TIVO-2410 file (N, C-alpha, C; in nm, 3 decimals):
# residues 106
REC num residu      c1      c2      c3 atome chaine
REC   1      M   0.150   0.894   1.360     N      A
REC   1      M   0.229   0.990   1.252    CA      A
REC   1      M   0.194   0.938   1.104     C      A
REC   2      A   0.167   0.971   0.991     N      A
REC   2      A   0.163   0.938   0.890    CA      A
REC   2      A   0.287   0.893   0.814     C      A
REC   3      S   0.271   0.792   0.715     N      A
REC   3      S   0.380   0.737   0.632    CA      A
REC   3      S   0.385   0.834   0.515     C      A
REC   4      S   0.510   0.859   0.470     N      A
REC   4      S   0.551   0.942   0.355    CA      A
REC   4      S   0.545   0.875   0.248     C      A
REC   5      K   0.512   0.959   0.151     N      A
REC   5      K   0.485   0.887  -0.009    CA      A
REC   5      K   0.634   0.848  -0.062     C      A
REC   6      E   0.738   0.935  -0.001     N      A
REC   6      E   0.877   0.890  -0.057    CA      A
REC   6      E   0.914   0.764   0.002     C      A
REC   7      Y   0.866   0.722   0.121     N      A
REC   7      Y   0.888   0.578   0.179    CA      A
REC   7      Y   0.826   0.472   0.114     C      A
REC   8      L   0.693   0.509   0.087     N      A
REC   8      L   0.620   0.415  -0.005    CA      A
REC   8      L   0.706   0.385  -0.140     C      A
REC   9      E   0.763   0.487  -0.198     N      A
REC   9      E   0.814   0.454  -0.320    CA      A
REC   9      E   0.935   0.411  -0.310     C      A
REC  10      Y   1.028   0.428  -0.185     N      A
REC  10      Y   1.146   0.343  -0.149    CA      A
REC  10      Y   1.088   0.195  -0.133     C      A
REC  11      V   0.982   0.166  -0.069     N      A
REC  11      V   0.943   0.000  -0.042    CA      A
REC  11      V   0.906  -0.054  -0.191     C      A
REC  12      L   0.818   0.047  -0.253     N      A
REC  12      L   0.781  -0.031  -0.388    CA      A
REC  12      L   0.906  -0.075  -0.480     C      A
REC  13      E   1.004  -0.007  -0.471     N      A
REC  13      E   1.128  -0.010  -0.555    CA      A
REC  13      E   1.197  -0.149  -0.476     C      A
REC  14      L   1.188  -0.154  -0.348     N      A
REC  14      L   1.247  -0.288  -0.316    CA      A
REC  14      L   1.161  -0.412  -0.378     C      A
REC  15      F   1.048  -0.410  -0.406     N      A
REC  15      F   0.950  -0.489  -0.469    CA      A
REC  15      F   0.939  -0.506  -0.601     C      A
REC  16      K   1.052  -0.448  -0.666     N      A
REC  16      K   1.049  -0.433  -0.799    CA      A
REC  16      K   1.030  -0.548  -0.907     C      A
REC  17      E   1.073  -0.659  -0.850     N      A
REC  17      E   1.047  -0.774  -0.910    CA      A
REC  17      E   0.911  -0.839  -0.901     C      A
REC  18      L   0.802  -0.774  -0.803     N      A
REC  18      L   0.675  -0.850  -0.792    CA      A
REC  18      L   0.579  -0.700  -0.824     C      A
REC  19      D   0.461  -0.748  -0.859     N      A
REC  19      D   0.368  -0.639  -0.868    CA      A
REC  19      D   0.291  -0.628  -0.764     C      A
REC  20      I   0.345  -0.529  -0.677     N      A
REC  20      I   0.269  -0.492  -0.563    CA      A
REC  20      I   0.189  -0.365  -0.563     C      A
REC  21      S   0.061  -0.380  -0.505     N      A
REC  21      S  -0.029  -0.271  -0.516    CA      A
REC  21      S  -0.045  -0.237  -0.366     C      A
REC  22      Y  -0.104  -0.123  -0.348     N      A
REC  22      Y  -0.129  -0.059  -0.216    CA      A
REC  22      Y  -0.250   0.035  -0.234     C      A
REC  23      K  -0.311   0.029  -0.105     N      A
REC  23      K  -0.425   0.126  -0.081    CA      A
REC  23      K  -0.380   0.215   0.042     C      A
REC  24      Y  -0.395   0.343   0.039     N      A
REC  24      Y  -0.388   0.455   0.114    CA      A
REC  24      Y  -0.515   0.460   0.224     C      A
REC  25      M  -0.492   0.442   0.321     N      A
REC  25      M  -0.586   0.473   0.440    CA      A
REC  25      M  -0.548   0.521   0.551     C      A
REC  26      F  -0.601   0.609   0.605     N      A
REC  26      F  -0.568   0.696   0.733    CA      A
REC  26      F  -0.416   0.728   0.749     C      A
REC  27      G  -0.382   0.764   0.643     N      A
REC  27      G  -0.200   0.818   0.654    CA      A
REC  27      G  -0.143   0.675   0.623     C      A
REC  28      E  -0.186   0.570   0.622     N      A
REC  28      E  -0.079   0.441   0.629    CA      A
REC  28      E  -0.120   0.391   0.464     C      A
REC  29      Y  -0.051   0.295   0.463     N      A
REC  29      Y  -0.053   0.207   0.325    CA      A
REC  29      Y  -0.071   0.047   0.359     C      A
REC  30      T  -0.170   0.002   0.319     N      A
REC  30      T  -0.164  -0.145   0.302    CA      A
REC  30      T  -0.136  -0.213   0.183     C      A
REC  31      L  -0.032  -0.321   0.183     N      A
REC  31      L   0.046  -0.373   0.038    CA      A
REC  31      L  -0.039  -0.506   0.023     C      A
REC  32      Y  -0.035  -0.517  -0.103     N      A
REC  32      Y  -0.119  -0.624  -0.151    CA      A
REC  32      Y  -0.042  -0.692  -0.269     C      A
REC  33      F  -0.023  -0.838  -0.287     N      A
REC  33      F   0.044  -0.900  -0.388    CA      A
REC  33      F  -0.072  -0.974  -0.423     C      A
REC  34      K  -0.105  -0.979  -0.547     N      A
REC  34      K  -0.233  -1.100  -0.625    CA      A
REC  34      K  -0.335  -1.059  -0.531     C      A
REC  35      D  -0.373  -0.959  -0.501     N      A
REC  35      D  -0.523  -0.950  -0.408    CA      A
REC  35      D  -0.498  -0.989  -0.264     C      A
REC  36      K  -0.389  -1.042  -0.230     N      A
REC  36      K  -0.385  -1.075  -0.073    CA      A
REC  36      K  -0.310  -0.957   0.014     C      A
REC  37      I  -0.340  -0.946   0.132     N      A
REC  37      I  -0.280  -0.844   0.194    CA      A
REC  37      I  -0.154  -0.927   0.248     C      A
REC  38      I  -0.014  -0.839   0.229     N      A
REC  38      I   0.101  -0.889   0.271    CA      A
REC  38      I   0.153  -0.832   0.386     C      A
REC  39      G   0.107  -0.707   0.415     N      A
REC  39      G   0.139  -0.627   0.520    CA      A
REC  39      G   0.093  -0.483   0.502     C      A
REC  40      G   0.206  -0.397   0.531     N      A
REC  40      G   0.169  -0.244   0.515    CA      A
REC  40      G   0.275  -0.161   0.566     C      A
REC  41      I   0.249  -0.019   0.525     N      A
REC  41      I   0.356   0.058   0.590    CA      A
REC  41      I   0.268   0.162   0.678     C      A
REC  42      F   0.361   0.128   0.810     N      A
REC  42      F   0.275   0.234   0.920    CA      A
REC  42      F   0.391   0.308   0.975     C      A
REC  43      D   0.396   0.409   0.991     N      A
REC  43      D   0.499   0.530   1.062    CA      A
REC  43      D   0.631   0.506   1.002     C      A
REC  44      N   0.609   0.517   0.851     N      A
REC  44      N   0.743   0.465   0.771    CA      A
REC  44      N   0.814   0.362   0.821     C      A
REC  45      Q   0.758   0.247   0.837     N      A
REC  45      Q   0.810   0.115   0.858    CA      A
REC  45      Q   0.730   0.026   0.763     C      A
REC  46      L   0.803  -0.096   0.730     N      A
REC  46      L   0.755  -0.203   0.650    CA      A
REC  46      L   0.728  -0.301   0.735     C      A
REC  47      L   0.613  -0.332   0.740     N      A
REC  47      L   0.552  -0.438   0.840    CA      A
REC  47      L   0.484  -0.555   0.756     C      A
REC  48      L   0.537  -0.694   0.781     N      A
REC  48      L   0.489  -0.801   0.704    CA      A
REC  48      L   0.405  -0.883   0.799     C      A
REC  49      K   0.293  -0.948   0.739     N      A
REC  49      K   0.224  -1.054   0.818    CA      A
REC  49      K   0.306  -1.144   0.870     C      A
REC  50      P   0.285  -1.207   1.009     N      A
REC  50      P   0.378  -1.293   1.057    CA      A
REC  50      P   0.332  -1.415   1.002     C      A
REC  51      T   0.358  -1.495   0.889     N      A
REC  51      T   0.344  -1.606   0.839    CA      A
REC  51      T   0.472  -1.694   0.862     C      A
REC  52      K   0.432  -1.826   0.875     N      A
REC  52      K   0.553  -1.916   0.883    CA      A
REC  52      K   0.670  -1.889   0.794     C      A
REC  53      S   0.641  -1.868   0.674     N      A
REC  53      S   0.746  -1.821   0.582    CA      A
REC  53      S   0.830  -1.702   0.630     C      A
REC  54      V   0.770  -1.588   0.673     N      A
REC  54      V   0.836  -1.491   0.702    CA      A
REC  54      V   0.919  -1.492   0.816     C      A
REC  55      L   0.843  -1.565   0.901     N      A
REC  55      L   0.922  -1.592   1.045    CA      A
REC  55      L   1.055  -1.688   1.010     C      A
REC  56      N   1.035  -1.794   0.930     N      A
REC  56      N   1.159  -1.877   0.884    CA      A
REC  56      N   1.271  -1.802   0.822     C      A
REC  57      H   1.250  -1.704   0.746     N      A
REC  57      H   1.349  -1.620   0.690    CA      A
REC  57      H   1.401  -1.513   0.752     C      A
REC  58      I   1.339  -1.453   0.876     N      A
REC  58      I   1.398  -1.351   0.942    CA      A
REC  58      I   1.417  -1.412   1.081     C      A
REC  59      K   1.572  -1.425   1.104     N      A
REC  59      K   1.605  -1.493   1.227    CA      A
REC  59      K   1.565  -1.428   1.357     C      A
REC  60      E   1.566  -1.315   1.368     N      A
REC  60      E   1.507  -1.269   1.503    CA      A
REC  60      E   1.406  -1.134   1.465     C      A
REC  61      P   1.294  -1.203   1.446     N      A
REC  61      P   1.196  -1.102   1.389    CA      A
REC  61      P   1.144  -1.009   1.532     C      A
REC  62      T   1.144  -0.893   1.463     N      A
REC  62      T   1.070  -0.778   1.555    CA      A
REC  62      T   0.930  -0.774   1.532     C      A
REC  63      L   0.843  -0.805   1.638     N      A
REC  63      L   0.705  -0.819   1.625    CA      A
REC  63      L   0.645  -0.681   1.702     C      A
REC  64      V   0.559  -0.604   1.610     N      A
REC  64      V   0.520  -0.487   1.656    CA      A
REC  64      V   0.370  -0.476   1.628     C      A
REC  65      L   0.275  -0.395   1.693     N      A
REC  65      L   0.149  -0.353   1.654    CA      A
REC  65      L   0.139  -0.238   1.557     C      A
REC  66      P   0.071  -0.256   1.466     N      A
REC  66      P   0.082  -0.163   1.350    CA      A
REC  66      P   0.017  -0.028   1.386     C      A
REC  67      Y  -0.078  -0.040   1.479     N      A
REC  67      Y  -0.156   0.063   1.533    CA      A
REC  67      Y  -0.214   0.043   1.655     C      A
REC  68      D  -0.272   0.133   1.744     N      A
REC  68      D  -0.336   0.108   1.843    CA      A
REC  68      D  -0.475   0.064   1.824     C      A
REC  69      G  -0.495  -0.088   1.888     N      A
REC  69      G  -0.626  -0.139   1.872    CA      A
REC  69      G  -0.598  -0.267   1.762     C      A
REC  70      A  -0.482  -0.260   1.719     N      A
REC  70      A  -0.454  -0.379   1.613    CA      A
REC  70      A  -0.476  -0.513   1.682     C      A
REC  71      K  -0.542  -0.599   1.605     N      A
REC  71      K  -0.557  -0.752   1.663    CA      A
REC  71      K  -0.418  -0.833   1.652     C      A
REC  72      T  -0.337  -0.776   1.541     N      A
REC  72      T  -0.237  -0.883   1.513    CA      A
REC  72      T  -0.110  -0.811   1.524     C      A
REC  73      K   0.002  -0.871   1.567     N      A
REC  73      K   0.128  -0.828   1.550    CA      A
REC  73      K   0.187  -0.842   1.417     C      A
REC  74      M   0.271  -0.759   1.386     N      A
REC  74      M   0.319  -0.775   1.252    CA      A
REC  74      M   0.487  -0.770   1.249     C      A
REC  75      V   0.563  -0.834   1.157     N      A
REC  75      V   0.693  -0.841   1.166    CA      A
REC  75      V   0.749  -0.711   1.096     C      A
REC  76      L   0.838  -0.650   1.170     N      A
REC  76      L   0.923  -0.548   1.122    CA      A
REC  76      L   1.028  -0.607   1.017     C      A
REC  77      F   1.038  -0.550   0.887     N      A
REC  77      F   1.133  -0.572   0.784    CA      A
REC  77      F   1.212  -0.466   0.762     C      A
REC  78      D   1.337  -0.459   0.829     N      A
REC  78      D   1.427  -0.309   0.821    CA      A
REC  78      D   1.541  -0.365   0.746     C      A
REC  79      K   1.538  -0.438   0.651     N      A
REC  79      K   1.667  -0.463   0.574    CA      A
REC  79      K   1.639  -0.388   0.433     C      A
REC  80      E   1.748  -0.347   0.371     N      A
REC  80      E   1.758  -0.322   0.232    CA      A
REC  80      E   1.780  -0.430   0.145     C      A
REC  81      D   1.737  -0.538   0.159     N      A
REC  81      D   1.769  -0.649   0.060    CA      A
REC  81      D   1.636  -0.695  -0.001     C      A
REC  82      S   1.619  -0.664  -0.134     N      A
REC  82      S   1.525  -0.658  -0.241    CA      A
REC  82      S   1.501  -0.796  -0.246     C      A
REC  83      E   1.615  -0.860  -0.286     N      A
REC  83      E   1.607  -1.026  -0.316    CA      A
REC  83      E   1.535  -1.091  -0.199     C      A
REC  84      L   1.562  -1.090  -0.086     N      A
REC  84      L   1.520  -1.159   0.031    CA      A
REC  84      L   1.363  -1.109   0.043     C      A
REC  85      L   1.335  -0.976   0.047     N      A
REC  85      L   1.211  -0.936   0.046    CA      A
REC  85      L   1.110  -1.000  -0.054     C      A
REC  86      N   1.156  -1.017  -0.192     N      A
REC  86      N   1.072  -1.068  -0.287    CA      A
REC  86      N   1.051  -1.232  -0.250     C      A
REC  87      T   1.183  -1.301  -0.229     N      A
REC  87      T   1.141  -1.434  -0.189    CA      A
REC  87      T   1.045  -1.453  -0.080     C      A
REC  88      I   1.078  -1.365   0.031     N      A
REC  88      I   0.967  -1.380   0.144    CA      A
REC  88      I   0.818  -1.383   0.083     C      A
REC  89      V   0.794  -1.259   0.012     N      A
REC  89      V   0.665  -1.266  -0.042    CA      A
REC  89      V   0.624  -1.375  -0.122     C      A
REC  90      L   0.696  -1.424  -0.198     N      A
REC  90      L   0.656  -1.524  -0.275    CA      A
REC  90      L   0.639  -1.654  -0.202     C      A
REC  91      A   0.704  -1.669  -0.105     N      A
REC  91      A   0.692  -1.798  -0.009    CA      A
REC  91      A   0.563  -1.761   0.078     C      A
REC  92      M   0.533  -1.643   0.097     N      A
REC  92      M   0.426  -1.643   0.217    CA      A
REC  92      M   0.282  -1.636   0.138     C      A
REC  93      Y   0.282  -1.624  -0.007     N      A
REC  93      Y   0.161  -1.596  -0.071    CA      A
REC  93      Y   0.067  -1.702  -0.024     C      A
REC  94      D   0.112  -1.830  -0.048     N      A
REC  94      D   0.019  -1.944  -0.025    CA      A
REC  94      D  -0.038  -1.962   0.127     C      A
REC  95      E   0.047  -1.899   0.199     N      A
REC  95      E   0.009  -1.927   0.357    CA      A
REC  95      E  -0.123  -1.804   0.385     C      A
REC  96      L  -0.129  -1.706   0.299     N      A
REC  96      L  -0.213  -1.592   0.320    CA      A
REC  96      L  -0.350  -1.641   0.303     C      A
REC  97      P  -0.448  -1.588   0.381     N      A
REC  97      P  -0.609  -1.615   0.348    CA      A
REC  97      P  -0.639  -1.564   0.202     C      A
REC  98      N  -0.735  -1.602   0.141     N      A
REC  98      N  -0.804  -1.541  -0.003    CA      A
REC  98      N  -0.874  -1.422   0.074     C      A
REC  99      P  -0.876  -1.349  -0.034     N      A
REC  99      P  -0.961  -1.217  -0.012    CA      A
REC  99      P  -1.117  -1.264   0.019     C      A
REC 100      K  -1.164  -1.189   0.119     N      A
REC 100      K  -1.319  -1.218   0.130    CA      A
REC 100      K  -1.386  -1.161   0.004     C      A
REC 101      K  -1.488  -1.238  -0.006     N      A
REC 101      K  -1.577  -1.196  -0.127    CA      A
REC 101      K  -1.673  -1.101  -0.082     C      A
REC 102      K  -1.691  -0.995  -0.158     N      A
REC 102      K  -1.761  -0.878  -0.102    CA      A
REC 102      K  -1.917  -0.915  -0.194     C      A
REC 103      P  -2.014  -0.908  -0.072     N      A
REC 103      P  -2.154  -0.950  -0.149    CA      A
REC 103      P  -2.224  -0.855  -0.255     C      A
REC 104      K  -2.268  -0.894  -0.334     N      A
REC 104      K  -2.320  -0.819  -0.467    CA      A
REC 104      K  -2.434  -0.737  -0.421     C      A
REC 105      K  -2.434  -0.618  -0.470     N      A
REC 105      K  -2.535  -0.512  -0.460    CA      A
REC 105      K  -2.661  -0.589  -0.516     C      A
REC 106      A  -2.775  -0.555  -0.450     N      A
REC 106      A  -2.906  -0.580  -0.518    CA      A
REC 106      A  -2.944  -0.511  -0.624     C      A
***
């Protein structure tokens, strides 16, 4: 099931303190903070990468696979707490890998 544009807008409103960007792929949205992937929206659910900071801020995390064949489980964020969400993203940023450099075309 594809995620709706309305749910994306709702999630972006939760991130109103941060400059979150997204890419739409295959009916779902990948979320970025300062060019690092923080998670995504899959089946109208906000999923965050399971970093140490995320797991420390969510007492009983629900881990799910975002799609069939996914390698990594993600943490379901199902609260309407914008302040907590922004705090988590700021805390997890340093734990996330830097984006891979794309090779330059010849």
